[in-house]
Residue, then its C-alpha position, 0 to 999 in steps of 0.5 A: m500500500g502506498t502513500l499519498v501526500t497533498l495540501d490540506l485545503p480549507v473549503g472554498s480555497p482558490v488553490a483547489d481551482l489551479p491545475w495540479v500535478i502528481t509526482i510519483g516516486s519510490l516509497g523507500d530507499e531500496e529503489d533507485w529511479e527518478p520520480v515521474v511527474c504527470g499532469p496537469y489535472e483538476r484536483a479531484h482527478a489528480l487525487a483519484l489517479a494518484q490513489a489508483v496508482v499507489a493503492d497496491e504498490q510501495l509508492m509515494a504520490v505527491v499531489e500539488p498545485l501548479l502556479p501558472r505564471p505568464d512571465a519571469e517577473a511573475i515567477r520572481d514575485e512568487i519566489e519573493l513571496a515564498r522567501a518572505a513567508v520563511e523569513a517572517p512566518d504568519d502565525d495565522f497561516t500554517e501550510e499543512h500537508e495531509t498524508r493518508r494511506v489510500r484504498p483503491g477507488r475509481p480513477p477518472t476515465e480517459a475521457e474525464v481527464r481530457e474534459g478536465w484538460s479542456r477546462i484547465a486550458a480554458r481557465l489558463t487562457a481566459a482573459v484576466 
């Protein structure tokens, strides 16, 4: 049985609407291979796919949001925000990760994943 790690989001978090990726790697040190990164997916699809993949194997899946940024300056801004958070942590905000053992569930079908990709593409290309 594998392990799934993801952010524990509050209800209504705008982060849930971002595209998500799955990084799958070895659960222990006995295997030496590069992790596999897949995505983007909608959050529910990413979680379900990760659960399906690691349910019966000794693998770890990390499901996390992508931060689509249109240019280098926007990426630098995100880096500065991350650095500032480490330098002056906000007592009201703690980033929690949820680790859970997984049971096999129904992963999305290929058609459902493709529909999700269409929705992600529409959100990413919508006028801001």
